[in-house]
Structure formats: C-alpha cells, structure tokens
C-alpha positions in Angstrom: 63.4 -77.4 -43.4 61.3 -78.5 -40.9 57.5 -79.0 -41.1 55.2 -81.1 -43.3 51.9 -80.6 -44.7 50.3 -77.9 -46.7 50.7 -74.3 -46.3 51.1 -71.0 -48.3 54.8 -70.0 -49.3 55.4 -66.4 -49.9 58.8 -65.2 -50.7 60.6 -68.5 -49.3 58.5 -68.7 -46.2 55.8 -71.2 -45.5 52.9 -70.4 -43.3 51.1 -73.6 -42.2 47.6 -73.7 -41.0 47.0 -73.7 -37.2 45.5 -76.7 -35.6 41.8 -76.4 -34.7 42.6 -76.1 -30.9 45.0 -73.3 -31.5 42.1 -71.5 -33.4 39.6 -72.0 -30.7 41.9 -71.2 -27.7 43.2 -68.1 -29.4 39.5 -66.8 -29.8 38.7 -67.6 -26.3 41.7 -66.0 -24.9 40.9 -63.0 -27.3 37.4 -63.0 -25.5 38.6 -63.1 -22.1 41.1 -60.2 -22.9 38.0 -58.0 -24.3 36.0 -58.8 -21.2 38.9 -57.7 -19.1 39.5 -54.4 -21.0 35.7 -53.5 -21.1 35.7 -54.3 -17.4 38.5 -52.2 -16.5 37.1 -49.6 -18.5 34.0 -49.5 -16.8 35.8 -49.3 -13.4 38.6 -46.8 -14.3 37.2 -45.0 -17.5 36.6 -41.7 -15.8 39.9 -41.7 -14.2 41.7 -42.6 -17.5 40.0 -40.0 -19.6 40.7 -37.3 -16.8 37.1 -36.9 -15.8 37.7 -37.7 -12.0 40.6 -38.0 -9.9 41.6 -41.4 -8.4 41.5 -40.0 -4.8 37.8 -38.8 -5.4 36.7 -42.6 -5.4 33.8 -43.5 -3.2 32.1 -41.1 -0.7 31.2 -43.3 2.3 32.0 -42.5 5.7 34.9 -44.7 7.1 34.2 -43.2 10.5 33.1 -40.2 12.3 36.8 -39.6 13.8 38.5 -38.7 10.6 
C-alpha cells in the first residue's frame, strides 16, 4: 500500500501523523469558524431562539411617508 513513514496501525488501517502545517492550518480555520459562529449568534441569536421576529429588526425611521 502507499504511504511511508511511521504511523499507528489499527485493524489493518494505518493512520499517519499529520504534517505541522496541516495542524496549524486546521487550528486556524477552526478558530475562524468559531469566531464566525459566535458573531452570527450575537447578530441572530434572539431570532434563532424565537425571542424576536426577523421583521422586528431595527426601529429607525426610513422616511416620514411610510
């Protein structure tokens, strides 16, 4: 089979250690994902939880003619 180097074999499947850049990139993308999830939760949390309707957004006047 392909792949050389050290790894852990379990029931005939060998799992190789990831390269350092894979680990760093994965952690960085994980952080970006959680920042995005928390940002969206801050913006849309009450709507998702049912505390507010989406059409009850902001209360500024768009014009006196409405």
